[in-house]
Structure formats: C-alpha cells, structure tokens
PDB file of N, CA, C and O in Angstrom, chain B, residues numbered from 101:
ATOM      1  N   MET B 101      97.947 109.850  77.406  1.00  0.00           N
ATOM      2  CA  MET B 101      97.139 110.051  78.469  1.00  0.00           C
ATOM      3  C   MET B 101      97.852 109.623  79.668  1.00  0.00           C
ATOM      4  O   MET B 101      98.518 108.588  79.722  1.00  0.00           O
ATOM      5  N   GLU B 102      97.685 110.494  80.681  1.00  0.00           N
ATOM      6  CA  GLU B 102      98.096 110.274  82.266  1.00  0.00           C
ATOM      7  C   GLU B 102      97.328 109.006  82.517  1.00  0.00           C
ATOM      8  O   GLU B 102      96.315 108.724  81.878  1.00  0.00           O
ATOM      9  N   LYS B 103      97.792 108.313  83.384  1.00  0.00           N
ATOM     10  CA  LYS B 103      97.513 107.158  84.509  1.00  0.00           C
ATOM     11  C   LYS B 103      96.293 107.737  85.028  1.00  0.00           C
ATOM     12  O   LYS B 103      95.292 107.021  85.025  1.00  0.00           O
ATOM     13  N   LYS B 104      96.199 109.159  85.563  1.00  0.00           N
ATOM     14  CA  LYS B 104      95.502 109.322  86.764  1.00  0.00           C
ATOM     15  C   LYS B 104      93.873 109.178  85.472  1.00  0.00           C
ATOM     16  O   LYS B 104      92.935 108.382  85.435  1.00  0.00           O
ATOM     17  N   GLU B 105      94.162 110.107  84.805  1.00  0.00           N
ATOM     18  CA  GLU B 105      92.987 110.216  83.677  1.00  0.00           C
ATOM     19  C   GLU B 105      92.348 108.947  83.128  1.00  0.00           C
ATOM     20  O   GLU B 105      91.129 108.775  83.163  1.00  0.00           O
ATOM     21  N   GLU B 106      93.206 108.063  82.619  1.00  0.00           N
ATOM     22  CA  GLU B 106      92.587 106.795  82.116  1.00  0.00           C
ATOM     23  C   GLU B 106      91.997 106.162  83.296  1.00  0.00           C
ATOM     24  O   GLU B 106      91.099 105.359  83.045  1.00  0.00           O
ATOM     25  N   LEU B 107      92.296 106.339  84.520  1.00  0.00           N
ATOM     26  CA  LEU B 107      91.832 105.486  85.723  1.00  0.00           C
ATOM     27  C   LEU B 107      90.490 106.427  85.680  1.00  0.00           C
ATOM     28  O   LEU B 107      89.464 105.829  85.357  1.00  0.00           O
ATOM     29  N   GLN B 108      90.369 107.859  85.973  1.00  0.00           N
ATOM     30  CA  GLN B 108      89.222 108.406  85.733  1.00  0.00           C
ATOM     31  C   GLN B 108      87.996 107.564  84.697  1.00  0.00           C
ATOM     32  O   GLN B 108      86.820 107.226  84.831  1.00  0.00           O
ATOM     33  N   LEU B 109      89.013 107.474  83.658  1.00  0.00           N
ATOM     34  CA  LEU B 109      87.650 107.159  82.568  1.00  0.00           C
ATOM     35  C   LEU B 109      87.296 105.970  82.330  1.00  0.00           C
ATOM     36  O   LEU B 109      86.464 105.584  81.509  1.00  0.00           O
ATOM     37  N   VAL B 110      88.085 105.218  83.230  1.00  0.00           N
ATOM     38  CA  VAL B 110      87.638 103.520  83.167  1.00  0.00           C
ATOM     39  C   VAL B 110      86.570 103.715  84.462  1.00  0.00           C
ATOM     40  O   VAL B 110      85.411 103.319  84.346  1.00  0.00           O
ATOM     41  N   LEU B 111      86.946 104.220  85.444  1.00  0.00           N
ATOM     42  CA  LEU B 111      85.986 103.967  86.610  1.00  0.00           C
ATOM     43  C   LEU B 111      84.620 104.710  86.461  1.00  0.00           C
ATOM     44  O   LEU B 111      83.615 104.255  87.006  1.00  0.00           O
ATOM     45  N   LEU B 112      84.579 106.252  85.465  1.00  0.00           N
ATOM     46  CA  LEU B 112      83.585 106.532  85.028  1.00  0.00           C
ATOM     47  C   LEU B 112      82.488 105.660  84.612  1.00  0.00           C
ATOM     48  O   LEU B 112      81.329 105.691  85.024  1.00  0.00           O
ATOM     49  N   GLU B 113      83.197 104.584  83.413  1.00  0.00           N
ATOM     50  CA  GLU B 113      82.481 103.683  83.048  1.00  0.00           C
ATOM     51  C   GLU B 113      81.574 103.009  83.445  1.00  0.00           C
ATOM     52  O   GLU B 113      80.431 102.826  83.027  1.00  0.00           O
ATOM     53  N   PHE B 114      82.488 102.395  84.828  1.00  0.00           N
ATOM     54  CA  PHE B 114      81.773 101.187  86.162  1.00  0.00           C
ATOM     55  C   PHE B 114      80.747 102.208  86.587  1.00  0.00           C
ATOM     56  O   PHE B 114      79.574 101.870  86.426  1.00  0.00           O
ATOM     57  N   VAL B 115      81.008 103.517  87.152  1.00  0.00           N
ATOM     58  CA  VAL B 115      79.852 104.119  87.583  1.00  0.00           C
ATOM     59  C   VAL B 115      78.751 104.243  87.218  1.00  0.00           C
ATOM     60  O   VAL B 115      77.720 104.071  87.870  1.00  0.00           O
ATOM     61  N   LYS B 116      78.938 104.716  85.582  1.00  0.00           N
ATOM     62  CA  LYS B 116      77.770 104.589  85.358  1.00  0.00           C
ATOM     63  C   LYS B 116      76.675 103.780  84.740  1.00  0.00           C
ATOM     64  O   LYS B 116      75.714 104.052  84.020  1.00  0.00           O
ATOM     65  N   ARG B 117      77.445 102.036  85.595  1.00  0.00           N
ATOM     66  CA  ARG B 117      76.490 101.379  85.316  1.00  0.00           C
ATOM     67  C   ARG B 117      75.962 100.899  86.499  1.00  0.00           C
ATOM     68  O   ARG B 117      75.032 100.097  86.413  1.00  0.00           O
ATOM     69  N   GLY B 118      76.336 101.203  87.499  1.00  0.00           N
ATOM     70  CA  GLY B 118      75.933 101.273  89.316  1.00  0.00           C
ATOM     71  C   GLY B 118      76.877 100.584  89.980  1.00  0.00           C
ATOM     72  O   GLY B 118      78.095 100.756  89.949  1.00  0.00           O
ATOM     73  N   ASN B 119      76.096  99.605  90.727  1.00  0.00           N
ATOM     74  CA  ASN B 119      77.145  99.022  91.733  1.00  0.00           C
ATOM     75  C   ASN B 119      78.791  98.449  91.112  1.00  0.00           C
ATOM     76  O   ASN B 119      79.172  97.750  90.174  1.00  0.00           O
ATOM     77  N   CYS B 120      79.277  99.017  91.962  1.00  0.00           N
ATOM     78  CA  CYS B 120      80.567  98.850  91.718  1.00  0.00           C
ATOM     79  C   CYS B 120      81.286  98.425  93.048  1.00  0.00           C
ATOM     80  O   CYS B 120      82.498  98.631  92.999  1.00  0.00           O
ATOM     81  N   PHE B 121      80.903  97.962  94.048  1.00  0.00           N
ATOM     82  CA  PHE B 121      82.000  96.957  94.906  1.00  0.00           C
ATOM     83  C   PHE B 121      82.154  95.585  94.570  1.00  0.00           C
ATOM     84  O   PHE B 121      81.897  94.618  95.288  1.00  0.00           O
ATOM     85  N   THR B 122      82.574  95.592  93.472  1.00  0.00           N
ATOM     86  CA  THR B 122      82.809  94.359  92.761  1.00  0.00           C
ATOM     87  C   THR B 122      84.603  93.676  92.657  1.00  0.00           C
ATOM     88  O   THR B 122      85.587  94.396  92.825  1.00  0.00           O
ATOM     89  N   GLN B 123      84.663  92.329  92.382  1.00  0.00           N
ATOM     90  CA  GLN B 123      86.131  92.069  92.104  1.00  0.00           C
ATOM     91  C   GLN B 123      86.602  92.504  91.332  1.00  0.00           C
ATOM     92  O   GLN B 123      87.781  92.842  91.432  1.00  0.00           O
ATOM     93  N   LYS B 124      85.799  92.712  90.075  1.00  0.00           N
ATOM     94  CA  LYS B 124      86.215  93.871  88.764  1.00  0.00           C
ATOM     95  C   LYS B 124      87.163  94.928  89.353  1.00  0.00           C
ATOM     96  O   LYS B 124      88.392  95.006  89.378  1.00  0.00           O
ATOM     97  N   THR B 125      86.064  95.809  89.874  1.00  0.00           N
ATOM     98  CA  THR B 125      86.869  97.011  90.249  1.00  0.00           C
ATOM     99  C   THR B 125      87.986  96.972  91.197  1.00  0.00           C
ATOM    100  O   THR B 125      88.925  97.763  91.108  1.00  0.00           O
ATOM    101  N   ARG B 126      87.898  95.958  92.217  1.00  0.00           N
ATOM    102  CA  ARG B 126      89.070  95.909  92.804  1.00  0.00           C
ATOM    103  C   ARG B 126      90.219  95.838  91.741  1.00  0.00           C
ATOM    104  O   ARG B 126      91.148  96.646  91.777  1.00  0.00           O
ATOM    105  N   GLU B 127      90.133  94.843  90.783  1.00  0.00           N
ATOM    106  CA  GLU B 127      91.470  94.434  89.685  1.00  0.00           C
ATOM    107  C   GLU B 127      91.918  95.729  89.253  1.00  0.00           C
ATOM    108  O   GLU B 127      93.106  95.995  89.068  1.00  0.00           O
ATOM    109  N   VAL B 128      90.607  96.842  89.031  1.00  0.00           N
ATOM    110  CA  VAL B 128      91.191  97.959  88.157  1.00  0.00           C
ATOM    111  C   VAL B 128      92.221  98.620  89.120  1.00  0.00           C
ATOM    112  O   VAL B 128      93.307  99.048  88.730  1.00  0.00           O
ATOM    113  N   LEU B 129      91.822  98.666  90.314  1.00  0.00           N
ATOM    114  CA  LEU B 129      92.527  99.552  91.126  1.00  0.00           C
ATOM    115  C   LEU B 129      93.707  98.982  91.666  1.00  0.00           C
ATOM    116  O   LEU B 129      94.529  99.837  91.996  1.00  0.00           O
ATOM    117  N   LEU B 130      94.109  97.611  91.891  1.00  0.00           N
ATOM    118  CA  LEU B 130      94.895  96.769  91.834  1.00  0.00           C
ATOM    119  C   LEU B 130      96.085  97.124  90.759  1.00  0.00           C
ATOM    120  O   LEU B 130      97.228  97.210  91.207  1.00  0.00           O
ATOM    121  N   GLU B 131      95.825  97.362  89.162  1.00  0.00           N
ATOM    122  CA  GLU B 131      96.335  97.284  88.113  1.00  0.00           C
ATOM    123  C   GLU B 131      97.105  98.797  88.312  1.00  0.00           C
ATOM    124  O   GLU B 131      98.313  98.988  88.175  1.00  0.00           O
ATOM    125  N   TYR B 132      96.141  99.760  88.653  1.00  0.00           N
ATOM    126  CA  TYR B 132      96.797 101.419  88.729  1.00  0.00           C
ATOM    127  C   TYR B 132      97.557 101.250  89.761  1.00  0.00           C
ATOM    128  O   TYR B 132      98.522 101.998  89.608  1.00  0.00           O
ATOM    129  N   LYS B 133      97.655 100.626  90.808  1.00  0.00           N
ATOM    130  CA  LYS B 133      98.440 100.666  92.108  1.00  0.00           C
ATOM    131  C   LYS B 133      99.573 100.409  91.804  1.00  0.00           C
ATOM    132  O   LYS B 133     100.504 101.041  92.303  1.00  0.00           O
ATOM    133  N   LYS B 134      99.815  99.175  90.689  1.00  0.00           N
ATOM    134  CA  LYS B 134     101.043  97.920  90.232  1.00  0.00           C
ATOM    135  C   LYS B 134     101.535  99.007  89.416  1.00  0.00           C
ATOM    136  O   LYS B 134     102.729  99.228  89.616  1.00  0.00           O
ATOM    137  N   LEU B 135     100.883  99.891  88.398  1.00  0.00           N
ATOM    138  CA  LEU B 135     101.334 101.228  87.572  1.00  0.00           C
ATOM    139  C   LEU B 135     102.144 102.035  88.451  1.00  0.00           C
ATOM    140  O   LEU B 135     103.145 102.508  87.912  1.00  0.00           O
ATOM    141  N   GLY B 136     101.961 102.320  89.705  1.00  0.00           N
ATOM    142  CA  GLY B 136     102.518 103.341  90.588  1.00  0.00           C
ATOM    143  C   GLY B 136     101.687 104.198  90.974  1.00  0.00           C
ATOM    144  O   GLY B 136     102.084 105.253  91.468  1.00  0.00           O
ATOM    145  N   GLY B 137     100.062 103.859  90.797  1.00  0.00           N
ATOM    146  CA  GLY B 137      99.453 104.705  91.012  1.00  0.00           C
ATOM    147  C   GLY B 137      98.988 104.635  92.741  1.00  0.00           C
ATOM    148  O   GLY B 137      99.033 103.550  93.319  1.00  0.00           O
ATOM    149  N   THR B 138      98.530 105.946  93.499  1.00  0.00           N
ATOM    150  CA  THR B 138      98.629 106.155  94.579  1.00  0.00           C
ATOM    151  C   THR B 138      97.027 106.093  94.930  1.00  0.00           C
ATOM    152  O   THR B 138      96.283 106.392  93.996  1.00  0.00           O
ATOM    153  N   GLN B 139      96.448 105.753  96.120  1.00  0.00           N
ATOM    154  CA  GLN B 139      95.416 105.951  97.119  1.00  0.00           C
ATOM    155  C   GLN B 139      95.031 107.369  97.021  1.00  0.00           C
ATOM    156  O   GLN B 139      93.927 107.780  96.664  1.00  0.00           O
ATOM    157  N   ASN B 140      96.058 108.083  97.374  1.00  0.00           N
ATOM    158  CA  ASN B 140      95.215 109.445  97.399  1.00  0.00           C
ATOM    159  C   ASN B 140      94.763 110.280  96.046  1.00  0.00           C
ATOM    160  O   ASN B 140      94.063 111.284  95.922  1.00  0.00           O
ATOM    161  N   ASP B 141      95.601 109.271  94.875  1.00  0.00           N
ATOM    162  CA  ASP B 141      95.140 109.839  93.390  1.00  0.00           C
ATOM    163  C   ASP B 141      93.767 109.311  93.416  1.00  0.00           C
ATOM    164  O   ASP B 141      92.744 109.981  93.270  1.00  0.00           O
ATOM    165  N   VAL B 142      93.854 107.877  93.642  1.00  0.00           N
ATOM    166  CA  VAL B 142      92.245 107.082  93.454  1.00  0.00           C
ATOM    167  C   VAL B 142      91.255 108.267  94.383  1.00  0.00           C
ATOM    168  O   VAL B 142      90.504 108.957  93.694  1.00  0.00           O
ATOM    169  N   VAL B 143      91.248 108.443  95.493  1.00  0.00           N
ATOM    170  CA  VAL B 143      90.545 109.232  95.992  1.00  0.00           C
ATOM    171  C   VAL B 143      90.705 110.615  95.804  1.00  0.00           C
ATOM    172  O   VAL B 143      90.209 111.084  96.829  1.00  0.00           O
ATOM    173  N   LYS B 144      91.022 111.370  95.246  1.00  0.00           N
ATOM    174  CA  LYS B 144      90.976 112.579  94.173  1.00  0.00           C
ATOM    175  C   LYS B 144      90.212 112.175  93.590  1.00  0.00           C
ATOM    176  O   LYS B 144      89.064 112.345  93.999  1.00  0.00           O
ATOM    177  N   VAL B 145      90.421 111.440  92.348  1.00  0.00           N
ATOM    178  CA  VAL B 145      89.651 111.208  91.298  1.00  0.00           C
ATOM    179  C   VAL B 145      87.989 110.664  91.856  1.00  0.00           C
ATOM    180  O   VAL B 145      87.016 110.923  91.148  1.00  0.00           O
ATOM    181  N   LEU B 146      87.897 110.235  92.604  1.00  0.00           N
ATOM    182  CA  LEU B 146      86.526 109.589  93.249  1.00  0.00           C
ATOM    183  C   LEU B 146      85.762 110.672  93.778  1.00  0.00           C
ATOM    184  O   LEU B 146      84.542 110.776  93.650  1.00  0.00           O
ATOM    185  N   TYR B 147      86.853 111.853  94.651  1.00  0.00           N
ATOM    186  CA  TYR B 147      85.974 112.957  94.693  1.00  0.00           C
ATOM    187  C   TYR B 147      85.312 113.851  93.770  1.00  0.00           C
ATOM    188  O   TYR B 147      84.236 114.439  93.877  1.00  0.00           O
ATOM    189  N   LYS B 148      86.109 113.837  92.907  1.00  0.00           N
ATOM    190  CA  LYS B 148      85.822 114.824  91.807  1.00  0.00           C
ATOM    191  C   LYS B 148      84.708 114.365  90.798  1.00  0.00           C
ATOM    192  O   LYS B 148      84.064 115.218  90.187  1.00  0.00           O
ATOM    193  N   MET B 149      84.479 113.029  90.619  1.00  0.00           N
ATOM    194  CA  MET B 149      83.446 112.364  90.131  1.00  0.00           C
ATOM    195  C   MET B 149      81.959 112.713  91.117  1.00  0.00           C
ATOM    196  O   MET B 149      80.868 112.812  90.555  1.00  0.00           O
ATOM    197  N   LYS B 150      82.097 112.865  92.549  1.00  0.00           N
ATOM    198  CA  LYS B 150      80.969 112.829  93.170  1.00  0.00           C
ATOM    199  C   LYS B 150      80.546 114.475  93.214  1.00  0.00           C
ATOM    200  O   LYS B 150      79.380 114.843  93.360  1.00  0.00           O
ATOM    201  N   GLU B 151      81.712 115.411  93.060  1.00  0.00           N
ATOM    202  CA  GLU B 151      81.464 116.753  92.844  1.00  0.00           C
ATOM    203  C   GLU B 151      80.738 117.044  91.478  1.00  0.00           C
ATOM    204  O   GLU B 151      79.789 117.827  91.529  1.00  0.00           O
ATOM    205  N   GLU B 152      81.045 116.552  90.385  1.00  0.00           N
ATOM    206  CA  GLU B 152      80.659 116.810  89.182  1.00  0.00           C
ATOM    207  C   GLU B 152      79.395 115.977  88.846  1.00  0.00           C
ATOM    208  O   GLU B 152      78.903 115.875  87.723  1.00  0.00           O
ATOM    209  N   ASN B 153      79.037 115.518  89.748  1.00  0.00           N
ATOM    210  CA  ASN B 153      77.559 114.559  90.036  1.00  0.00           C
ATOM    211  C   ASN B 153      76.896 114.892  90.989  1.00  0.00           C
ATOM    212  O   ASN B 153      75.930 114.133  91.061  1.00  0.00           O
ATOM    213  N   ILE B 154      76.891 115.502  91.640  1.00  0.00           N
ATOM    214  CA  ILE B 154      76.226 116.048  92.774  1.00  0.00           C
ATOM    215  C   ILE B 154      74.754 115.529  92.856  1.00  0.00           C
ATOM    216  O   ILE B 154      74.411 114.895  93.854  1.00  0.00           O
ATOM    217  N   THR B 155      73.979 115.745  91.966  1.00  0.00           N
ATOM    218  CA  THR B 155      72.437 115.503  92.030  1.00  0.00           C
ATOM    219  C   THR B 155      72.493 114.204  91.522  1.00  0.00           C
ATOM    220  O   THR B 155      71.364 113.740  91.677  1.00  0.00           O
ATOM    221  N   ASN B 156      73.439 113.125  90.835  1.00  0.00           N
ATOM    222  CA  ASN B 156      72.672 111.835  90.633  1.00  0.00           C
ATOM    223  C   ASN B 156      73.294 110.696  91.810  1.00  0.00           C
ATOM    224  O   ASN B 156      74.361 110.139  92.071  1.00  0.00           O
ATOM    225  N   GLN B 157      72.114 110.744  92.238  1.00  0.00           N
ATOM    226  CA  GLN B 157      72.295 109.384  93.003  1.00  0.00           C
ATOM    227  C   GLN B 157      72.806 108.330  92.907  1.00  0.00           C
ATOM    228  O   GLN B 157      73.378 107.742  93.825  1.00  0.00           O
ATOM    229  N   THR B 158      72.619 107.795  91.353  1.00  0.00           N
ATOM    230  CA  THR B 158      73.305 106.263  91.176  1.00  0.00           C
ATOM    231  C   THR B 158      74.790 106.948  91.636  1.00  0.00           C
ATOM    232  O   THR B 158      75.294 106.893  92.758  1.00  0.00           O
ATOM    233  N   ILE B 159      75.317 107.587  90.467  1.00  0.00           N
ATOM    234  CA  ILE B 159      76.934 108.003  90.505  1.00  0.00           C
ATOM    235  C   ILE B 159      76.967 108.042  92.297  1.00  0.00           C
ATOM    236  O   ILE B 159      77.502 107.121  92.914  1.00  0.00           O
ATOM    237  N   GLN B 160      76.623 108.677  92.680  1.00  0.00           N
ATOM    238  CA  GLN B 160      77.084 108.910  93.842  1.00  0.00           C
ATOM    239  C   GLN B 160      77.370 108.010  94.823  1.00  0.00           C
ATOM    240  O   GLN B 160      78.297 108.173  95.617  1.00  0.00           O
ATOM    241  N   HIS B 161      76.330 106.674  94.825  1.00  0.00           N
ATOM    242  CA  HIS B 161      76.207 105.500  95.169  1.00  0.00           C
ATOM    243  C   HIS B 161      77.633 104.384  94.695  1.00  0.00           C
ATOM    244  O   HIS B 161      78.308 103.631  95.398  1.00  0.00           O
ATOM    245  N   ALA B 162      77.687 104.647  93.414  1.00  0.00           N
ATOM    246  CA  ALA B 162      78.774 103.868  92.886  1.00  0.00           C
ATOM    247  C   ALA B 162      80.021 104.718  93.103  1.00  0.00           C
ATOM    248  O   ALA B 162      80.907 103.964  93.503  1.00  0.00           O
ATOM    249  N   VAL B 163      80.319 105.570  93.038  1.00  0.00           N
ATOM    250  CA  VAL B 163      81.471 106.446  93.372  1.00  0.00           C
ATOM    251  C   VAL B 163      81.617 105.976  95.108  1.00  0.00           C
ATOM    252  O   VAL B 163      82.691 106.347  95.582  1.00  0.00           O
ATOM    253  N   ASP B 164      81.124 105.572  95.639  1.00  0.00           N
ATOM    254  CA  ASP B 164      81.039 105.458  97.386  1.00  0.00           C
ATOM    255  C   ASP B 164      81.600 104.097  97.640  1.00  0.00           C
ATOM    256  O   ASP B 164      82.366 103.764  98.544  1.00  0.00           O
ATOM    257  N   ASP B 165      80.931 103.143  96.394  1.00  0.00           N
ATOM    258  CA  ASP B 165      81.322 102.095  96.572  1.00  0.00           C
ATOM    259  C   ASP B 165      82.817 101.246  96.477  1.00  0.00           C
ATOM    260  O   ASP B 165      83.339 100.244  96.965  1.00  0.00           O
ATOM    261  N   ILE B 166      83.202 102.559  95.326  1.00  0.00           N
ATOM    262  CA  ILE B 166      85.073 102.267  95.104  1.00  0.00           C
ATOM    263  C   ILE B 166      85.700 102.728  95.965  1.00  0.00           C
ATOM    264  O   ILE B 166      86.811 102.295  96.270  1.00  0.00           O
ATOM    265  N   LEU B 167      84.955 103.995  96.714  1.00  0.00           N
ATOM    266  CA  LEU B 167      85.896 104.188  97.905  1.00  0.00           C
ATOM    267  C   LEU B 167      85.465 103.652  98.908  1.00  0.00           C
ATOM    268  O   LEU B 167      84.918 104.571  99.518  1.00  0.00           O
ATOM    269  N   ASP B 168      85.383 102.963  99.343  1.00  0.00           N
ATOM    270  CA  ASP B 168      84.844 101.799  99.905  1.00  0.00           C
ATOM    271  C   ASP B 168      86.246 100.728 100.090  1.00  0.00           C
ATOM    272  O   ASP B 168      86.706 100.204 101.105  1.00  0.00           O
ATOM    273  N   ILE B 169      86.612 100.673  98.886  1.00  0.00           N
ATOM    274  CA  ILE B 169      87.755  99.580  98.559  1.00  0.00           C
ATOM    275  C   ILE B 169      88.771 100.458  98.306  1.00  0.00           C
ATOM    276  O   ILE B 169      89.886 100.167  98.739  1.00  0.00           O
ATOM    277  N   ALA B 170      88.634 101.350  97.769  1.00  0.00           N
ATOM    278  CA  ALA B 170      90.432 102.551  97.725  1.00  0.00           C
ATOM    279  C   ALA B 170      90.426 103.134  99.182  1.00  0.00           C
ATOM    280  O   ALA B 170      91.450 103.752  99.473  1.00  0.00           O
ATOM    281  N   THR B 171      89.610 103.063  99.998  1.00  0.00           N
ATOM    282  CA  THR B 171      89.968 103.782 101.509  1.00  0.00           C
ATOM    283  C   THR B 171      90.057 102.689 102.460  1.00  0.00           C
ATOM    284  O   THR B 171      90.181 103.019 103.639  1.00  0.00           O
ATOM    285  N   GLY B 172      90.020 101.495 102.190  1.00  0.00           N
ATOM    286  CA  GLY B 172      89.973  99.958 102.937  1.00  0.00           C
ATOM    287  C   GLY B 172      88.695 100.077 103.752  1.00  0.00           C
ATOM    288  O   GLY B 172      88.692  99.336 104.735  1.00  0.00           O
ATOM    289  N   TYR B 173      87.531 100.876 103.579  1.00  0.00           N
ATOM    290  CA  TYR B 173      86.560 100.675 104.200  1.00  0.00           C
ATOM    291  C   TYR B 173      85.719  99.445 103.731  1.00  0.00           C
ATOM    292  O   TYR B 173      84.550  99.590 103.372  1.00  0.00           O
ATOM    293  N   CYS B 174      86.181  98.544 103.741  1.00  0.00           N
ATOM    294  CA  CYS B 174      85.595  96.880 103.448  1.00  0.00           C
ATOM    295  C   CYS B 174      86.702  95.494 104.064  1.00  0.00           C
ATOM    296  O   CYS B 174      87.714  95.677 104.740  1.00  0.00           O
ATOM    297  N   GLY B 175      86.241  94.329 103.671  1.00  0.00           N
ATOM    298  CA  GLY B 175      87.144  93.233 104.166  1.00  0.00           C
ATOM    299  C   GLY B 175      88.276  93.309 103.715  1.00  0.00           C
ATOM    300  O   GLY B 175      88.448  94.017 102.722  1.00  0.00           O
ATOM    301  N   ILE B 176      89.191  92.729 104.202  1.00  0.00           N
ATOM    302  CA  ILE B 176      90.748  92.575 103.879  1.00  0.00           C
ATOM    303  C   ILE B 176      90.584  91.942 102.151  1.00  0.00           C
ATOM    304  O   ILE B 176      91.139  92.461 101.182  1.00  0.00           O
ATOM    305  N   GLU B 177      89.632  90.641 102.102  1.00  0.00           N
ATOM    306  CA  GLU B 177      89.670  90.655 100.565  1.00  0.00           C
ATOM    307  C   GLU B 177      89.861  91.287  99.695  1.00  0.00           C
ATOM    308  O   GLU B 177      90.694  91.109  98.806  1.00  0.00           O
ATOM    309  N   MET B 178      88.853  92.417  99.863  1.00  0.00           N
ATOM    310  CA  MET B 178      88.529  93.562  98.500  1.00  0.00           C
ATOM    311  C   MET B 178      89.839  94.859  99.160  1.00  0.00           C
ATOM    312  O   MET B 178      90.110  95.797  98.410  1.00  0.00           O
ATOM    313  N   ARG B 179      90.316  94.797 100.106  1.00  0.00           N
ATOM    314  CA  ARG B 179      91.322  95.717  99.843  1.00  0.00           C
ATOM    315  C   ARG B 179      92.525  95.875  99.202  1.00  0.00           C
ATOM    316  O   ARG B 179      93.142  94.823  99.037  1.00  0.00           O
ATOM    317  N   VAL B 180      93.188  97.161  98.673  1.00  0.00           N
ATOM    318  CA  VAL B 180      93.927  97.126  97.813  1.00  0.00           C
ATOM    319  C   VAL B 180      95.366  97.626  98.424  1.00  0.00           C
ATOM    320  O   VAL B 180      96.519  97.197  98.376  1.00  0.00           O
ATOM    321  N   TRP B 181      94.698  98.773  99.034  1.00  0.00           N
ATOM    322  CA  TRP B 181      96.198  99.783  99.506  1.00  0.00           C
ATOM    323  C   TRP B 181      96.140  99.215 101.507  1.00  0.00           C
ATOM    324  O   TRP B 181      96.982  99.644 102.295  1.00  0.00           O
TER     325      TRP B 181
END
C-alpha cells in the first residue's frame, strides 16, 4: 500500500472519532513526513476527505483540525512542516 493511502486510512480513523487537534495526530503526521511524505500530499488527502463527506459536520470539523496542524495554522509546538 502506498504511503499516501496508508495515511488516509489512519487519518480517517482519527476523523471518525472527532477532535483531531491532538498530539497523537501530530505524531502520525511527523512519522509520515519522516518517511518522505509531503505537506502537499497531506493537504490533498484531507481535502479529498472533506469532499467525500461534505454533509458530515463532525468529519468536516475533524479534518479542519488536522489541516490546522498540517498547514501550520497552529502554535509552533503543534507544527509539522
């Protein structure tokens, strides 16, 4: 399985649980980065999740939390890229 597909599966499990602005989410993103994953790939995966779940507000908010970490729209202690 491709890194991006694995990331999508892991993040989707997080998203289904709700609040994703957590250290655990950050650790997943850091591991992805360490394996050569890019910020652009993460953002694409997250926007795809949003598009596929346009009417589910829980998923929308959870994905937005991850986007905040992935894009650096957070405090320096949560940034990945």
